[in-house]
N, CA and C atoms as a LAMMPS dump frame, in Angstrom:
ITEM: TIMESTEP
0
ITEM: NUMBER OF ATOMS
273
ITEM: BOX BOUNDS ff ff ff
-5.0000000000000000e+02 5.0000000000000000e+02
-5.0000000000000000e+02 5.0000000000000000e+02
-5.0000000000000000e+02 5.0000000000000000e+02
ITEM: ATOMS id mol type element x y z
1 1 1 N 12.638 -38.715 16.187
2 1 2 C 11.402 -38.098 15.752
3 1 3 C 11.102 -36.829 16.553
4 2 1 N 11.609 -36.757 17.787
5 2 2 C 11.32 -35.57 18.586
6 2 3 C 12.021 -34.336 18.032
7 3 1 N 13.11 -34.509 17.311
8 3 2 C 13.802 -33.371 16.719
9 3 3 C 13.007 -32.736 15.591
10 4 1 N 12.087 -33.468 14.99
11 4 2 C 11.295 -32.966 13.876
12 4 3 C 9.982 -32.331 14.321
13 5 1 N 9.736 -32.326 15.611
14 5 2 C 8.466 -31.772 16.099
15 5 3 C 8.394 -30.281 15.815
16 6 1 N 7.211 -29.823 15.542
17 6 2 C 7.023 -28.397 15.283
18 6 3 C 6.802 -27.658 16.591
19 7 1 N 6.732 -26.358 16.505
20 7 2 C 6.499 -25.533 17.686
21 7 3 C 5.131 -25.844 18.274
22 8 1 N 4.945 -25.551 19.552
23 8 2 C 3.63 -25.785 20.155
24 8 3 C 2.533 -25.025 19.414
25 9 1 N 1.324 -25.507 19.559
26 9 2 C 0.18 -24.95 18.831
27 9 3 C -0.003 -23.459 19.111
28 10 1 N 0.139 -23.037 20.347
29 10 2 C -0.058 -21.625 20.691
30 10 3 C 0.959 -20.739 19.971
31 11 1 N 2.2 -21.195 19.888
32 11 2 C 3.234 -20.4 19.213
33 11 3 C 2.95 -20.313 17.718
34 12 1 N 2.485 -21.423 17.127
35 12 2 C 2.158 -21.406 15.697
36 12 3 C 1.005 -20.459 15.425
37 13 1 N -0.024 -20.483 16.277
38 13 2 C -1.172 -19.592 16.086
39 13 3 C -0.771 -18.132 16.265
40 14 1 N 0.116 -17.873 17.207
41 14 2 C 0.58 -16.496 17.413
42 14 3 C 1.349 -16.002 16.192
43 15 1 N 2.189 -16.866 15.634
44 15 2 C 2.946 -16.486 14.446
45 15 3 C 2.006 -16.243 13.269
46 16 1 N 0.986 -17.064 13.127
47 16 2 C 0.011 -16.86 12.06
48 16 3 C -0.746 -15.556 12.252
49 17 1 N -1.051 -15.213 13.472
50 17 2 C -1.763 -13.968 13.747
51 17 3 C -0.954 -12.755 13.336
52 18 1 N 0.371 -12.813 13.556
53 18 2 C 1.218 -11.691 13.161
54 18 3 C 1.347 -11.605 11.653
55 19 1 N 1.485 -12.74 11.005
56 19 2 C 1.653 -12.75 9.556
57 19 3 C 0.349 -12.382 8.865
58 20 1 N -0.755 -12.902 9.353
59 20 2 C -2.044 -12.678 8.712
60 20 3 C -2.788 -11.465 9.245
61 21 1 N -2.091 -10.569 9.924
62 21 2 C -2.755 -9.386 10.477
63 21 3 C -3.305 -8.521 9.353
64 22 1 N -4.441 -7.929 9.603
65 22 2 C -5.071 -7.092 8.576
66 22 3 C -4.294 -5.789 8.422
67 23 1 N -3.986 -5.452 7.203
68 23 2 C -3.265 -4.228 6.909
69 23 3 C -4.168 -3.334 6.085
70 24 1 N -4.299 -2.095 6.49
71 24 2 C -5.123 -1.147 5.757
72 24 3 C -4.317 -0.504 4.647
73 25 1 N -4.971 -0.146 3.544
74 25 2 C -4.24 0.53 2.459
75 25 3 C -3.652 1.857 2.946
76 26 1 N -2.532 2.195 2.409
77 26 2 C -1.849 3.427 2.771
78 26 3 C -2.579 4.611 2.135
79 27 1 N -2.943 5.602 2.942
80 27 2 C -3.706 6.74 2.433
81 27 3 C -2.903 7.541 1.417
82 28 1 N -1.643 7.803 1.707
83 28 2 C -0.818 8.576 0.765
84 28 3 C -0.676 7.83 -0.555
85 29 1 N -0.482 6.521 -0.484
86 29 2 C -0.389 5.718 -1.697
87 29 3 C -1.677 5.744 -2.502
88 30 1 N -2.817 5.638 -1.804
89 30 2 C -4.105 5.695 -2.502
90 30 3 C -4.328 7.054 -3.141
91 31 1 N -3.969 8.12 -2.431
92 31 2 C -4.167 9.462 -2.972
93 31 3 C -3.299 9.683 -4.212
94 32 1 N -2.03 9.302 -4.135
95 32 2 C -1.152 9.465 -5.301
96 32 3 C -1.61 8.582 -6.458
97 33 1 N -1.939 7.335 -6.152
98 33 2 C -2.374 6.421 -7.198
99 33 3 C -3.642 6.888 -7.89
100 34 1 N -4.62 7.37 -7.107
101 34 2 C -5.878 7.841 -7.693
102 34 3 C -5.672 9.099 -8.539
103 35 1 N -4.847 10.013 -8.051
104 35 2 C -4.598 11.239 -8.818
105 35 3 C -3.884 10.957 -10.133
106 36 1 N -2.882 10.111 -10.094
107 36 2 C -2.171 9.806 -11.329
108 36 3 C -2.991 8.905 -12.245
109 37 1 N -3.86 8.078 -11.681
110 37 2 C -4.77 7.292 -12.507
111 37 3 C -5.69 8.223 -13.287
112 38 1 N -6.245 9.208 -12.596
113 38 2 C -7.116 10.17 -13.271
114 38 3 C -6.331 10.958 -14.323
115 39 1 N -5.103 11.322 -14.009
116 39 2 C -4.292 12.071 -14.975
117 39 3 C -3.961 11.217 -16.203
118 40 1 N -3.781 9.918 -15.998
119 40 2 C -3.44 9.062 -17.142
120 40 3 C -4.634 8.827 -18.054
121 41 1 N -5.835 9.087 -17.568
122 41 2 C -7.033 8.882 -18.381
123 41 3 C -7.5 10.138 -19.102
124 42 1 N -6.77 11.223 -18.937
125 42 2 C -7.164 12.446 -19.641
126 42 3 C -6.938 12.261 -21.133
127 43 1 N -7.735 12.915 -21.939
128 43 2 C -7.586 12.755 -23.39
129 43 3 C -6.231 13.274 -23.874
130 44 1 N -5.75 12.64 -24.91
131 44 2 C -4.497 13.085 -25.517
132 44 3 C -4.693 13.167 -27.029
133 45 1 N -3.739 13.736 -27.703
134 45 2 C -3.818 13.847 -29.157
135 45 3 C -3.459 12.528 -29.838
136 46 1 N -2.882 11.6 -29.071
137 46 2 C -2.533 10.302 -29.623
138 46 3 C -3.642 9.308 -29.268
139 47 1 N -4.352 8.779 -30.252
140 47 2 C -5.434 7.845 -29.935
141 47 3 C -4.889 6.54 -29.343
142 48 1 N -5.58 6.054 -28.321
143 48 2 C -5.177 4.816 -27.66
144 48 3 C -6.383 3.893 -27.592
145 49 1 N -6.146 2.629 -27.822
146 49 2 C -7.206 1.637 -27.687
147 49 3 C -7.55 1.414 -26.221
148 50 1 N -8.711 0.818 -25.979
149 50 2 C -9.169 0.652 -24.597
150 50 3 C -8.261 -0.29 -23.81
151 51 1 N -7.734 -1.34 -24.45
152 51 2 C -6.867 -2.28 -23.745
153 51 3 C -5.545 -1.614 -23.366
154 52 1 N -4.945 -0.914 -24.315
155 52 2 C -3.692 -0.212 -24.044
156 52 3 C -3.892 0.842 -22.958
157 53 1 N -4.998 1.57 -23.031
158 53 2 C -5.295 2.601 -22.028
159 53 3 C -5.439 1.975 -20.639
160 54 1 N -6.112 0.846 -20.564
161 54 2 C -6.285 0.172 -19.276
162 54 3 C -4.976 -0.32 -18.698
163 55 1 N -4.127 -0.879 -19.551
164 55 2 C -2.831 -1.377 -19.085
165 55 3 C -1.958 -0.226 -18.595
166 56 1 N -1.885 0.831 -19.381
167 56 2 C -1.072 1.989 -18.989
168 56 3 C -1.604 2.618 -17.701
169 57 1 N -2.913 2.777 -17.591
170 57 2 C -3.492 3.374 -16.385
171 57 3 C -3.244 2.502 -15.165
172 58 1 N -3.364 1.187 -15.31
173 58 2 C -3.099 0.287 -14.186
174 58 3 C -1.657 0.33 -13.738
175 59 1 N -0.74 0.373 -14.689
176 59 2 C 0.677 0.441 -14.35
177 59 3 C 0.999 1.759 -13.645
178 60 1 N 0.459 2.851 -14.159
179 60 2 C 0.697 4.165 -13.542
180 60 3 C 0.142 4.193 -12.118
181 61 1 N -1.059 3.679 -11.919
182 61 2 C -1.659 3.679 -10.586
183 61 3 C -0.843 2.819 -9.624
184 62 1 N -0.387 1.657 -10.077
185 62 2 C 0.401 0.777 -9.207
186 62 3 C 1.739 1.408 -8.837
187 63 1 N 2.408 2.013 -9.799
188 63 2 C 3.704 2.648 -9.525
189 63 3 C 3.531 3.807 -8.542
190 64 1 N 2.512 4.624 -8.748
191 64 2 C 2.309 5.775 -7.863
192 64 3 C 1.853 5.346 -6.475
193 65 1 N 1.073 4.267 -6.368
194 65 2 C 0.725 3.735 -5.051
195 65 3 C 2.001 3.289 -4.334
196 66 1 N 2.867 2.594 -5.054
197 66 2 C 4.134 2.164 -4.471
198 66 3 C 5 3.328 -4.033
199 67 1 N 5.028 4.393 -4.823
200 67 2 C 5.792 5.586 -4.427
201 67 3 C 5.219 6.22 -3.166
202 68 1 N 3.895 6.233 -3.046
203 68 2 C 3.274 6.773 -1.835
204 68 3 C 3.599 5.938 -0.613
205 69 1 N 3.568 4.616 -0.757
206 69 2 C 3.905 3.724 0.355
207 69 3 C 5.372 3.889 0.732
208 70 1 N 6.238 3.979 -0.269
209 70 2 C 7.663 4.174 -0.002
210 70 3 C 7.914 5.507 0.695
211 71 1 N 7.236 6.554 0.269
212 71 2 C 7.387 7.87 0.908
213 71 3 C 6.971 7.805 2.372
214 72 1 N 5.843 7.17 2.641
215 72 2 C 5.357 7.044 4.019
216 72 3 C 6.339 6.231 4.861
217 73 1 N 6.866 5.154 4.29
218 73 2 C 7.844 4.324 4.999
219 73 3 C 9.097 5.124 5.343
220 74 1 N 9.622 5.853 4.362
221 74 2 C 10.834 6.646 4.597
222 74 3 C 10.582 7.769 5.598
223 75 1 N 9.38 8.349 5.561
224 75 2 C 9.031 9.409 6.509
225 75 3 C 9.041 8.851 7.935
226 76 1 N 8.459 7.677 8.114
227 76 2 C 8.435 7.082 9.459
228 76 3 C 9.833 6.694 9.91
229 77 1 N 10.656 6.163 8.994
230 77 2 C 12.001 5.738 9.326
231 77 3 C 12.9 6.907 9.669
232 78 1 N 12.639 8.083 9.094
233 78 2 C 13.515 9.233 9.304
234 78 3 C 13.357 9.843 10.687
235 79 1 N 12.296 9.484 11.377
236 79 2 C 12.066 10.048 12.7
237 79 3 C 11.404 11.412 12.66
238 80 1 N 10.89 11.788 11.515
239 80 2 C 10.192 13.07 11.381
240 80 3 C 8.893 13.017 12.18
241 81 1 N 8.367 14.164 12.582
242 81 2 C 7.13 14.149 13.368
243 81 3 C 5.982 13.526 12.582
244 82 1 N 5.189 12.73 13.284
245 82 2 C 4.061 12.038 12.665
246 82 3 C 2.827 12.925 12.693
247 83 1 N 2.052 12.858 11.649
248 83 2 C 0.788 13.577 11.591
249 83 3 C -0.256 12.7 12.255
250 84 1 N -0.832 13.199 13.314
251 84 2 C -1.831 12.423 14.042
252 84 3 C -3.188 12.532 13.361
253 85 1 N -3.93 11.439 13.307
254 85 2 C -5.292 11.527 12.769
255 85 3 C -6.15 12.454 13.61
256 86 1 N -7.161 13.017 13.002
257 86 2 C -8.041 13.964 13.693
258 86 3 C -8.702 13.317 14.907
259 87 1 N -9.002 12.047 14.841
260 87 2 C -9.662 11.366 15.955
261 87 3 C -8.789 11.416 17.2
262 88 1 N -7.482 11.222 17.05
263 88 2 C -6.589 11.229 18.193
264 88 3 C -6.36 12.641 18.719
265 89 1 N -6.412 13.638 17.836
266 89 2 C -6.194 15.018 18.265
267 89 3 C -7.361 15.514 19.105
268 90 1 N -8.569 15.117 18.732
269 90 2 C -9.749 15.599 19.437
270 90 3 C -9.868 14.955 20.804
271 91 1 N -9.579 13.661 20.88
272 91 2 C -9.751 12.917 22.137
273 91 3 C -8.743 13.243 23.173
């Protein structure tokens, strides 16, 4: 039965803290997603129903958010210089 014992409580809580850490939305992803969402809602010559318009706009926003997150990830992985937030530059 001792072989089936789980990790000590402190180790389990530490692992949960890392997994459940709060993650903020990616700014680049939000900016791309919002811009393309607005672009997908512009009027067109082809009439679209409200349900179809909502589905298409949601898909476009999700894809562009993902592209923004992927771009940010690749930028960090490439070792390119990081843009510091204004708060860190001033302090």
